[in-house]
BATIPA-337403 format. One record per residue (C-alpha): residue number from 1; residue in three letters; x, y, z. Coordinates in pm, whole numbers, always signed. Layout:
// BATIPA-337403
ROVEX  resi  resn       x       y       z
ROVEX   NUM   ALA       X       Y       Z
...
// end
This chain:
// BATIPA-337403
ROVEX  resi  resn       x       y       z
ROVEX     1   MET    +884   +9038   +2319
ROVEX     2   ARG   +1092   +8898   +2666
ROVEX     3   ASP   +1408   +8795   +2790
ROVEX     4   GLY   +1526   +9172   +2720
ROVEX     5   ALA   +1513   +9133   +2357
ROVEX     6   THR   +1527   +9465   +2190
ROVEX     7   VAL   +1373   +9591   +1817
ROVEX     8   THR   +1476   +9910   +1677
ROVEX     9   ARG   +1397  +10044   +1315
ROVEX    10   PRO   +1477   +9814   +1056
ROVEX    11   ASP   +1809   +9896    +916
ROVEX    12   GLU   +1855   +9573    +667
ROVEX    13   THR   +2247   +9541    +579
ROVEX    14   ALA   +2372   +9605    +295
ROVEX    15   HIS   +2529   +9262    +212
ROVEX    16   PRO   +2257   +8985    +312
ROVEX    17   PRO   +2442   +8713    +493
ROVEX    18   ARG   +2513   +8373    +429
ROVEX    19   VAL   +2223   +8177    +551
ROVEX    20   LEU   +2200   +7812    +664
ROVEX    21   LEU   +1840   +7681    +642
ROVEX    22   THR   +1751   +7396    +822
ROVEX    23   GLY   +1384   +7238    +758
ROVEX    24   ALA   +1348   +7369    +410
ROVEX    25   THR   +1181   +7037    +314
ROVEX    26   GLY    +904   +7129    +579
ROVEX    27   TYR    +573   +7401    +546
ROVEX    28   VAL    +726   +7686    +688
ROVEX    29   GLY   +1113   +7665    +558
ROVEX    30   GLY    +983   +7574    +204
ROVEX    31   ARG    +823   +7940    +203
ROVEX    32   LEU   +1117   +8116    +346
ROVEX    33   ALA   +1382   +7992    +114
ROVEX    34   PRO   +1251   +8152    -189
ROVEX    35   ALA   +1140   +8501     +56
ROVEX    36   LEU   +1518   +8458    +160
ROVEX    37   LEU   +1662   +8434    -200
ROVEX    38   GLU   +1427   +8706    -344
ROVEX    39   ARG   +1592   +8949    -110
ROVEX    40   GLY   +1923   +8866    -218
ROVEX    41   ALA   +2068   +8631     +33
ROVEX    42   ALA   +2291   +8353     -13
ROVEX    43   VAL   +2086   +8039    +115
ROVEX    44   ARG   +2245   +7706    +122
ROVEX    45   VAL   +2016   +7417    +295
ROVEX    46   LEU   +2065   +7103    +531
ROVEX    47   ALA   +1829   +6821    +395
ROVEX    48   ARG   +1841   +6478    +546
ROVEX    49   THR   +1675   +6363    +196
ROVEX    50   PRO   +1810   +6635     -94
ROVEX    51   ALA   +1638   +6447    -337
ROVEX    52   LYS   +1264   +6583    -175
ROVEX    53   LEU   +1432   +6969    -263
ROVEX    54   ALA   +1420   +6869    -650
ROVEX    55   PRO   +1067   +6930    -725
ROVEX    56   ALA   +1071   +7302    -563
ROVEX    57   PRO   +1089   +7592    -851
ROVEX    58   TRP   +1391   +7762    -631
ROVEX    59   ALA   +1594   +7453    -592
ROVEX    60   ASP   +1871   +7518    -860
ROVEX    61   ARG   +1918   +7878    -693
ROVEX    62   VAL   +2039   +7702    -350
ROVEX    63   GLU   +2337   +7511    -205
ROVEX    64   VAL   +2227   +7182     -97
ROVEX    65   VAL   +2437   +7005    +144
ROVEX    66   GLY   +2315   +6622    +274
ROVEX    67   GLY   +2330   +6549    +636
ROVEX    68   SER   +2137   +6506    +952
ROVEX    69   LEU   +2155   +6677   +1301
ROVEX    70   ASP   +2327   +6363   +1409
ROVEX    71   GLY   +2601   +6399   +1153
ROVEX    72   ASP   +2861   +6632   +1095
ROVEX    73   LEU   +2754   +6997   +1068
ROVEX    74   ALA   +3084   +7163   +1001
ROVEX    75   PRO   +3041   +7136    +658
ROVEX    76   ALA   +2705   +7286    +643
ROVEX    77   LEU   +2818   +7539    +862
ROVEX    78   ASP   +3093   +7671    +713
ROVEX    79   GLY   +3137   +7999    +597
ROVEX    80   VAL   +2753   +8096    +739
ROVEX    81   ASP   +2651   +8427    +930
ROVEX    82   VAL   +2298   +8332   +1013
ROVEX    83   ALA   +2166   +7990   +1070
ROVEX    84   VAL   +1753   +7932   +1106
ROVEX    85   TYR   +1666   +7638   +1261
ROVEX    86   LEU   +1328   +7512   +1178
ROVEX    87   VAL   +1351   +7125   +1251
ROVEX    88   HIS   +1070   +6979   +1451
ROVEX    89   SER   +1046   +6605   +1565
ROVEX    90   ILE    +666   +6618   +1678
ROVEX    91   GLY    +486   +6255   +1646
ROVEX    92   GLU    +809   +6090   +1565
ROVEX    93   GLY    +726   +5809   +1859
ROVEX    94   PRO    +732   +5840   +2197
ROVEX    95   GLN   +1074   +5959   +2236
ROVEX    96   TRP   +1039   +6248   +2026
ROVEX    97   ALA   +1081   +6539   +2248
ROVEX    98   ALA   +1401   +6379   +2376
ROVEX    99   THR   +1558   +6393   +1988
ROVEX   100   GLU   +1419   +6693   +1956
ROVEX   101   LEU   +1654   +6872   +2255
ROVEX   102   ARG   +1906   +6607   +2188
ROVEX   103   HIS   +1898   +6771   +1809
ROVEX   104   ALA   +1877   +7151   +1915
ROVEX   105   ARG   +2183   +7084   +2173
ROVEX   106   ALA   +2417   +6939   +1871
ROVEX   107   PHE   +2318   +7238   +1631
ROVEX   108   ALA   +2364   +7496   +1934
ROVEX   109   ARG   +2741   +7330   +1954
ROVEX   110   ALA   +2762   +7322   +1626
ROVEX   111   VAL   +2698   +7695   +1557
ROVEX   112   ARG   +2939   +7804   +1852
ROVEX   113   HIS   +3230   +7665   +1734
ROVEX   114   ALA   +3149   +7764   +1339
ROVEX   115   GLY   +3138   +8100   +1481
ROVEX   116   VAL   +2805   +8159   +1342
ROVEX   117   SER   +2695   +8501   +1436
ROVEX   118   ARG   +2324   +8460   +1470
ROVEX   119   VAL   +2058   +8181   +1511
ROVEX   120   VAL   +1704   +8263   +1402
ROVEX   121   TYR   +1427   +8006   +1552
ROVEX   122   LEU   +1058   +7945   +1510
ROVEX   123   GLY    +911   +7806   +1830
ROVEX   124   GLY    +522   +7816   +2012
ROVEX   125   LEU    +353   +8063   +2191
ROVEX   126   GLY    +268   +7956   +2562
ROVEX   127   ARG    +372   +8124   +2938
ROVEX   128   ASP    +636   +7947   +3083
ROVEX   129   THR    +449   +7931   +3401
ROVEX   130   ASP    +206   +7706   +3271
ROVEX   131   ARG    +171   +7353   +3262
ROVEX   132   LEU    +271   +7321   +2913
ROVEX   133   SER    +161   +7053   +2668
ROVEX   134   ALA    +420   +6830   +2562
ROVEX   135   HIS    +440   +7017   +2236
ROVEX   136   LEU    +507   +7315   +2348
ROVEX   137   ALA    +696   +7277   +2636
ROVEX   138   SER    +948   +7090   +2374
ROVEX   139   ARG    +929   +7408   +2144
ROVEX   140   HIS   +1058   +7603   +2433
ROVEX   141   ALA   +1313   +7374   +2576
ROVEX   142   VAL   +1439   +7354   +2194
ROVEX   143   GLY   +1458   +7749   +2234
ROVEX   144   ARG   +1647   +7739   +2549
ROVEX   145   ALA   +1894   +7508   +2360
ROVEX   146   LEU   +1958   +7691   +2142
ROVEX   147   ALA   +2025   +8049   +2359
ROVEX   148   ASP   +2264   +7874   +2552
ROVEX   149   SER   +2497   +7800   +2250
ROVEX   150   GLY   +2636   +8179   +2370
ROVEX   151   VAL   +2525   +8270   +1976
ROVEX   152   PRO   +2286   +8563   +1982
ROVEX   153   THR   +1916   +8415   +1928
ROVEX   154   VAL   +1607   +8537   +1797
ROVEX   155   GLU   +1315   +8324   +1891
ROVEX   156   LEU    +982   +8389   +1731
ROVEX   157   ARG    +709   +8220   +1957
ROVEX   158   ALA    +365   +8193   +1723
ROVEX   159   GLY     +46   +7992   +1799
ROVEX   160   VAL    -178   +7869   +1540
ROVEX   161   VAL     -37   +7924   +1171
ROVEX   162   ILE    -314   +7996    +897
ROVEX   163   GLY    -216   +7894    +552
ROVEX   164   SER    -293   +7653    +262
ROVEX   165   GLY    -115   +7336    +342
ROVEX   166   SER     -45   +7387    +717
ROVEX   167   ALA    -114   +7106   +1000
ROVEX   168   SER    -305   +7376   +1213
ROVEX   169   PHE    -501   +7476    +925
ROVEX   170   GLU    -594   +7147    +729
ROVEX   171   MET    -716   +7039   +1045
ROVEX   172   LEU    -990   +7327   +1112
ROVEX   173   ARG   -1070   +7369    +752
ROVEX   174   TYR   -1172   +6961    +714
ROVEX   175   LEU   -1332   +6915   +1052
ROVEX   176   VAL   -1516   +7248    +939
ROVEX   177   ASP   -1626   +7132    +580
ROVEX   178   VAL   -1698   +6749    +671
ROVEX   179   LEU   -1872   +6783   +1001
ROVEX   180   PRO   -2178   +7038   +1003
ROVEX   181   VAL   -2266   +6908   +1375
ROVEX   182   MET   -1958   +6859   +1559
ROVEX   183   VAL   -1925   +6691   +1908
ROVEX   184   THR   -1676   +6921   +2081
ROVEX   185   PRO   -1438   +6895   +2425
ROVEX   186   ARG   -1380   +7200   +2621
ROVEX   187   TRP   -1060   +7263   +2480
ROVEX   188   VAL   -1245   +7478   +2193
ROVEX   189   GLU   -1313   +7739   +2393
ROVEX   190   THR    -933   +7788   +2479
ROVEX   191   ARG    -807   +8124   +2383
ROVEX   192   CYS    -580   +8136   +2090
ROVEX   193   GLN    -392   +8433   +1888
ROVEX   194   PRO    -383   +8310   +1491
ROVEX   195   ILE    -119   +8442   +1266
ROVEX   196   ALA     -89   +8388    +893
ROVEX   197   VAL    +209   +8201    +739
ROVEX   198   ALA    +259   +8512    +540
ROVEX   199   ASP    +354   +8726    +828
ROVEX   200   VAL    +542   +8402    +970
ROVEX   201   ARG    +774   +8401    +656
ROVEX   202   ASP    +796   +8792    +656
ROVEX   203   LEU    +873   +8788   +1071
ROVEX   204   LEU   +1155   +8548    +983
ROVEX   205   VAL   +1298   +8728    +698
ROVEX   206   ARG   +1346   +9011    +879
ROVEX   207   ALA   +1466   +8827   +1179
ROVEX   208   VAL   +1730   +8707    +915
ROVEX   209   LEU   +1821   +8987    +737
ROVEX   210   ASP   +1800   +9249   +1019
ROVEX   211   PRO   +2069   +9297   +1261
ROVEX   212   SER   +1861   +9581   +1429
ROVEX   213   VAL   +1604   +9286   +1570
ROVEX   214   GLY   +1823   +9201   +1851
ROVEX   215   PRO   +1839   +8827   +2077
ROVEX   216   GLY   +1549   +8730   +2256
ROVEX   217   VAL   +1210   +8584   +2273
ROVEX   218   TYR    +959   +8752   +2025
ROVEX   219   GLU    +555   +8666   +2071
ROVEX   220   VAL    +424   +8705   +1743
ROVEX   221   GLY     +44   +8657   +1655
ROVEX   222   GLY    -237   +8789   +1450
ROVEX   223   PRO    -492   +9098   +1585
ROVEX   224   ASP    -763   +8863   +1667
ROVEX   225   VAL    -788   +8657   +2007
ROVEX   226   LEU   -1015   +8412   +1958
ROVEX   227   THR   -1160   +8063   +2089
ROVEX   228   TYR   -1087   +7700   +1835
ROVEX   229   ALA   -1493   +7704   +1847
ROVEX   230   GLU   -1487   +8058   +1705
ROVEX   231   MET   -1221   +7979   +1483
ROVEX   232   MET   -1479   +7705   +1332
ROVEX   233   ARG   -1703   +7990   +1274
ROVEX   234   HIS   -1521   +8188   +1142
ROVEX   235   TYR   -1418   +7945    +919
ROVEX   236   ALA   -1769   +7815    +764
ROVEX   237   ARG   -1854   +8197    +725
ROVEX   238   VAL   -1558   +8285    +533
ROVEX   239   ALA   -1587   +7955    +307
ROVEX   240   GLY   -1960   +8006    +268
ROVEX   241   LEU   -2078   +7702    +455
ROVEX   242   PRO   -2385   +7715    +681
ROVEX   243   GLU   -2351   +7791   +1058
ROVEX   244   ARG   -2189   +7486   +1213
ROVEX   245   ARG   -2353   +7369   +1528
ROVEX   246   LEU   -2106   +7274   +1808
ROVEX   247   ILE   -2228   +7046   +2124
ROVEX   248   ARG   -1998   +7025   +2411
ROVEX   249   VAL   -1888   +6694   +2559
ROVEX   250   PRO   -1683   +6786   +2852
ROVEX   251   LEU   -1593   +6438   +2886
ROVEX   252   LEU   -1437   +6372   +2541
ROVEX   253   SER   -1038   +6390   +2629
ROVEX   254   PRO    -769   +6552   +2387
ROVEX   255   ARG    -627   +6178   +2318
ROVEX   256   LEU    -954   +6045   +2187
ROVEX   257   SER   -1039   +6345   +2069
ROVEX   258   SER    -699   +6316   +1848
ROVEX   259   HIS    -878   +5978   +1689
ROVEX   260   TRP   -1205   +6146   +1509
ROVEX   261   VAL    -923   +6434   +1424
ROVEX   262   GLY    -725   +6167   +1260
ROVEX   263   LEU   -1039   +5990   +1104
ROVEX   264   VAL   -1213   +6303    +963
ROVEX   265   THR    -861   +6519    +871
ROVEX   266   PRO    -562   +6433    +670
ROVEX   267   VAL    -351   +6474   +1021
ROVEX   268   PRO    -188   +6152   +1090
ROVEX   269   VAL    -349   +6061   +1470
ROVEX   270   PRO     +40   +6096   +1594
ROVEX   271   LEU     +80   +6458   +1500
ROVEX   272   ALA    -331   +6488   +1608
ROVEX   273   ALA    -257   +6405   +1942
ROVEX   274   GLU     +33   +6658   +2003
ROVEX   275   LEU    -151   +6914   +1840
ROVEX   276   VAL    -474   +6881   +2017
ROVEX   277   GLU    -348   +6825   +2359
ROVEX   278   SER    -158   +7157   +2282
ROVEX   279   LEU    -500   +7329   +2282
ROVEX   280   ILE    -520   +7343   +2604
ROVEX   281   ASN    -320   +7609   +2661
ROVEX   282   GLU    -359   +7929   +2576
ROVEX   283   VAL    -161   +8064   +2325
ROVEX   284   VAL    -185   +8425   +2333
ROVEX   285   VAL     +56   +8707   +2315
ROVEX   286   SER    +163   +8838   +2653
ROVEX   287   PRO     +66   +9199   +2814
ROVEX   288   GLY    +366   +9420   +2723
ROVEX   289   ALA    +538   +9210   +2458
ROVEX   290   VAL    +671   +9411   +2123
ROVEX   291   ALA    +401   +9434   +1905
ROVEX   292   THR    +369   +9220   +1585
ROVEX   293   GLU    +292   +9538   +1388
ROVEX   294   ASP    +610   +9675   +1521
ROVEX   295   LEU    +851   +9382   +1447
ROVEX   296   LEU    +669   +9328   +1104
ROVEX   297   GLY    +662   +9690    +965
ROVEX   298   ARG    +331   +9661    +905
ROVEX   299   GLU     -55   +9520   +1007
ROVEX   300   PRO     -42   +9147   +1033
ROVEX   301   LEU    -363   +8992    +855
ROVEX   302   GLY    -656   +8893   +1010
ROVEX   303   PHE    -802   +8639   +1069
ROVEX   304   ASP   -1068   +8624    +815
ROVEX   305   GLU    -853   +8742    +556
ROVEX   306   SER    -608   +8459    +653
ROVEX   307   VAL    -865   +8195    +584
ROVEX   308   ALA    -977   +8356    +285
ROVEX   309   ARG    -631   +8323    +129
ROVEX   310   ALA    -565   +7996    +228
ROVEX   311   LEU    -869   +7914     +82
ROVEX   312   ALA    -806   +8058    -266
ROVEX   313   VAL    -476   +7889    -316
ROVEX   314   THR    -629   +7532    -193
ROVEX   315   ARG    -926   +7558    -417
ROVEX   316   GLU    -671   +7617    -679
ROVEX   317   GLY    -459   +7283    -571
ROVEX   318   ALA    -197   +7589    -574
ROVEX   319   ALA     -35   +7555    -209
ROVEX   320   PRO    +361   +7592    -251
ROVEX   321   THR    +440   +7353     +63
ROVEX   322   THR    +207   +7149    +304
ROVEX   323   PHE    +294   +7028    +650
ROVEX   324   THR    +319   +6684    +487
ROVEX   325   GLY    +641   +6765    +319
ROVEX   326   ALA    +863   +6761    +612
ROVEX   327   ASP   +1135   +6478    +627
ROVEX   328   TYR    +980   +6283    +910
ROVEX   329   GLU    +833   +5910    +912
ROVEX   330   VAL    +516   +6002   +1030
ROVEX   331   PHE    +450   +6174    +683
ROVEX   332   SER    +585   +5943    +493
ROVEX   333   ALA    +270   +5747    +409
ROVEX   334   GLN     +97   +6084    +275
ROVEX   335   SER    +407   +6324    +113
ROVEX   336   THR    +363   +6070    -177
ROVEX   337   ASP     +15   +6119    -217
ROVEX   338   PRO     -71   +6415    -430
ROVEX   339   ASP    -461   +6365    -404
ROVEX   340   TRP    -489   +6607    -110
ROVEX   341   ALA    -235   +6840    -154
ROVEX   342   GLY    -469   +7119    -280
ROVEX   343   GLY    -746   +6973     -36
ROVEX   344   THR    -993   +6709    -109
ROVEX   345   VAL    -964   +6654    -480
ROVEX   346   LEU   -1191   +6363    -586
ROVEX   347   SER   -1102   +6273    -946
ROVEX   348   ASP   -1175   +6012   -1220
ROVEX   349   VAL    -888   +6004   -1466
ROVEX   350   ARG    -841   +5803   -1795
ROVEX   351   SER    -607   +5768   -2042
ROVEX   352   THR    -602   +5593   -2398
ROVEX   353   THR    -360   +5583   -2708
ROVEX   354   VAL    -457   +5743   -3033
ROVEX   355   ARG    -253   +5659   -3345
ROVEX   356   ALA    -337   +6033   -3431
ROVEX   357   SER     -69   +6337   -3426
ROVEX   358   PRO     -92   +6542   -3056
ROVEX   359   GLU    -255   +6827   -3348
ROVEX   360   ARG    -487   +6610   -3458
ROVEX   361   VAL    -622   +6504   -3112
ROVEX   362   PHE    -562   +6819   -2970
ROVEX   363   ALA    -805   +6965   -3258
ROVEX   364   ALA   -1090   +6696   -3158
ROVEX   365   VAL   -1056   +6831   -2807
ROVEX   366   SER   -1100   +7193   -2852
ROVEX   367   ALA   -1425   +7099   -3077
ROVEX   368   LEU   -1610   +6948   -2769
ROVEX   369   GLY   -1921   +7114   -2687
ROVEX   370   GLY   -2200   +7330   -2859
ROVEX   371   ALA   -2320   +7118   -3177
ROVEX   372   THR   -2045   +6869   -3139
ROVEX   373   GLY   -2177   +6764   -2792
ROVEX   374   TRP   -1983   +6539   -2594
ROVEX   375   HIS   -1976   +6205   -2784
ROVEX   376   ALA   -2159   +6003   -2518
ROVEX   377   GLY   -2425   +6020   -2273
ROVEX   378   ASP   -2613   +6358   -2453
ROVEX   379   ALA   -2906   +6283   -2289
ROVEX   380   LEU   -2714   +6305   -1936
ROVEX   381   TRP   -2558   +6597   -2047
ROVEX   382   ARG   -2863   +6812   -2133
ROVEX   383   LEU   -3071   +6696   -1826
ROVEX   384   ARG   -2750   +6793   -1574
ROVEX   385   GLY   -2754   +7140   -1790
ROVEX   386   LEU   -3160   +7194   -1732
ROVEX   387   LEU   -3121   +7079   -1400
ROVEX   388   ASP   -2846   +7390   -1322
ROVEX   389   ALA   -3070   +7606   -1552
ROVEX   390   LEU   -3367   +7556   -1344
ROVEX   391   VAL   -3173   +7670   -1021
ROVEX   392   GLY   -3034   +7977   -1188
ROVEX   393   GLY   -2699   +7795   -1316
ROVEX   394   PRO   -2589   +7873   -1698
ROVEX   395   GLY   -2704   +7525   -1793
ROVEX   396   MET   -2641   +7407   -2161
ROVEX   397   ARG   -2769   +7735   -2313
ROVEX   398   ARG   -2437   +7910   -2388
ROVEX   399   GLY   -2307   +7660   -2629
ROVEX   400   ARG   -1953   +7715   -2833
ROVEX   401   PRO   -1799   +8046   -2863
ROVEX   402   ALA   -1662   +8179   -3212
ROVEX   403   ARG   -1305   +8153   -3073
ROVEX   404   LEU   -1172   +7895   -2800
ROVEX   405   GLU    -970   +8082   -2572
ROVEX   406   VAL    -871   +8122   -2216
ROVEX   407   GLY   -1199   +8305   -1994
ROVEX   408   ALA   -1413   +8216   -2283
ROVEX   409   PRO   -1790   +8000   -2222
ROVEX   410   LEU   -1840   +7661   -2334
ROVEX   411   ASP   -2161   +7496   -2273
ROVEX   412   PHE   -2172   +7535   -1876
ROVEX   413   TRP   -1768   +7517   -1854
ROVEX   414   ARG   -1533   +7799   -1891
ROVEX   415   VAL   -1181   +7779   -2046
ROVEX   416   GLU    -938   +7744   -1779
ROVEX   417   ALA    -653   +7691   -1949
ROVEX   418   LEU    -548   +7620   -2340
ROVEX   419   GLU    -222   +7544   -2406
ROVEX   420   ALA    -225   +7382   -2776
ROVEX   421   PRO    -180   +7108   -2849
ROVEX   422   ARG     -73   +7002   -2530
ROVEX   423   ARG    -377   +7090   -2245
ROVEX   424   LEU    -714   +7186   -2235
ROVEX   425   ALA    -886   +7326   -1906
ROVEX   426   LEU   -1244   +7365   -1810
ROVEX   427   ARG   -1396   +7448   -1498
ROVEX   428   ALA   -1751   +7411   -1408
ROVEX   429   GLU   -2005   +7716   -1401
ROVEX   430   MET   -2304   +7499   -1300
ROVEX   431   ARG   -2412   +7554    -940
ROVEX   432   LEU   -2224   +7305    -745
ROVEX   433   PRO   -2136   +7209    -404
ROVEX   434   GLY   -1764   +7240    -479
ROVEX   435   THR   -1553   +7320    -796
ROVEX   436   ALA   -1544   +7049   -1102
ROVEX   437   ARG   -1270   +7066   -1331
ROVEX   438   LEU   -1236   +6877   -1675
ROVEX   439   THR    -885   +6814   -1854
ROVEX   440   PHE    -761   +6690   -2109
ROVEX   441   GLU    -342   +6621   -2196
ROVEX   442   VAL    -231   +6527   -2472
ROVEX   443   ALA    +140   +6380   -2507
ROVEX   444   PRO    +342   +6241   -2788
ROVEX   445   GLY    +272   +5859   -2759
ROVEX   446   PRO    +447   +5552   -2926
ROVEX   447   SER    +479   +5546   -3315
ROVEX   448   GLY    +383   +5865   -3368
ROVEX   449   GLY    +124   +5855   -3231
ROVEX   450   SER     -36   +6031   -2893
ROVEX   451   THR    -152   +6012   -2556
ROVEX   452   LEU    -482   +6135   -2435
ROVEX   453   THR    -542   +6185   -2054
ROVEX   454   GLN    -873   +6282   -1936
ROVEX   455   SER    -943   +6401   -1560
ROVEX   456   ALA   -1270   +6509   -1410
ROVEX   457   THR   -1173   +6638   -1064
ROVEX   458   PHE   -1421   +6769    -807
ROVEX   459   HIS   -1316   +6970    -483
ROVEX   460   PRO   -1601   +6936    -268
ROVEX   461   ARG   -1709   +7201     -26
ROVEX   462   GLY   -1868   +7037    +330
ROVEX   463   LEU   -2036   +6714    +320
ROVEX   464   LEU   -2297   +6763     +89
ROVEX   465   GLY   -2008   +6833    -162
ROVEX   466   ARG   -1879   +6493    -129
ROVEX   467   LEU   -2255   +6310    -116
ROVEX   468   TYR   -2300   +6486    -429
ROVEX   469   TRP   -1999   +6327    -583
ROVEX   470   TYR   -2045   +5988    -498
ROVEX   471   ALA   -2437   +6028    -611
ROVEX   472   VAL   -2284   +6153    -963
ROVEX   473   ALA   -2042   +5881    -982
ROVEX   474   PRO   -2221   +5562   -1092
ROVEX   475   PHE   -2339   +5791   -1418
ROVEX   476   HIS   -1938   +5858   -1497
ROVEX   477   ARG   -1962   +5514   -1663
ROVEX   478   PHE   -2199   +5631   -1942
ROVEX   479   VAL   -2041   +5952   -1974
ROVEX   480   PHE   -1657   +5959   -1929
ROVEX   481   PRO   -1545   +5639   -2133
ROVEX   482   GLY   -1763   +5737   -2341
ROVEX   483   LEU   -1585   +6085   -2374
ROVEX   484   LEU   -1275   +5952   -2454
ROVEX   485   ALA   -1399   +5720   -2696
ROVEX   486   GLY   -1526   +5993   -2911
ROVEX   487   ILE   -1262   +6226   -2910
ROVEX   488   ALA    -981   +5968   -3005
ROVEX   489   ARG   -1268   +5873   -3316
ROVEX   490   ALA   -1298   +6219   -3361
ROVEX   491   ALA    -900   +6232   -3424
ROVEX   492   LEU    -867   +5949   -3665
ROVEX   493   SER   -1176   +6118   -3905
ROVEX   494   PRO   -1071   +6241   -4212
ROVEX   495   PRO   -1047   +6637   -4197
// end
């Protein structure tokens, strides 16, 4: 914390304020909104594209105002006590920093005229005395513009945010997962102080709801100070990957680095260029700053635990928000592409129409395995089971359980979800360089029939996982079409 900011013991208001949240379609904003609602705050969101909020499970609990920072902000700010500014234009063309500053100044004028009592803003770490990257310099400039409004402003400055779906985490994850050997530039030796997204969310909640957090700049970070190279090594260990080998090449510039980051990771090159350039700056909490644990009210999560939590959510495909959700053109190509939302997902999806009721089709699905087998390519299934057993996996020896239920073993699968007569999800327990699932979904079809969708998905772990999928993909044509057709035949057979 700097600039005269003060913090005392938590003393949240008895009556939570009315909050305007900007950036609700973004990564942090989408996690902050439900947290504020859980604490009883009345939340209004400003959205340039309100329709993007529709899938959010909390969308019906907030007031949505359509509009942009270039338009009239008075309706959105009417009656608001606290305004949260989470807007970022990074990567939006060569003039994105100028756009950010223009938006911040417009917002500052609007909150002053509306009589807002407090502004809360999430910016970036970095010493003002350093030669900052364009990204960090813009973050600081936005903070100053908001504070110049004269409205008490709380600015939280954070570095690398670790969480499922964050741009920084996804960049780190893909680099380490895909590349067992990396040619790395000198920026991998820059120190940073990563922080968990859950801690960022909780810090923002307190800044919004607790008036005892005085205006000013607060620098926040987790307990670990690491170089980017150390983060890569820690990630590999937590993810259960072999140790990664890093080969330093001093001539690899940040701009050139951004192109191979864009090639290997889901982070688009314009965004990767700005993030990589920022890695030349040390982003560590300044000596003498208010301790993050004092502001948070507990110990922040360490880097390894943050990674473990992020990976658990990613592997389940359950990330509540991802960086591609931000309402900016640079993300538009990916924001409609669900394949990577929970990490890399390699899939084989097939569907068919069956002239039988959903109940009959689901009964045929539920009869799979054991003596019934898998309808096609049984020899391949048995061979795969034998190979798995030879390396210590369950193989096919477990057969069918007496009763199919969640958690029950089924050959080398385990029942992960069972929602009769709609859905059966199986997770493979064979030894694999990744996580495999086989899911069947049954829906009412035309003329009293059913539509059966069969999805084989694979979350690869590292380069070996990707090689495994592509090695076995040719055999899918002998297994999965026949499996789908066999279920359809069984559903039409006399009971």
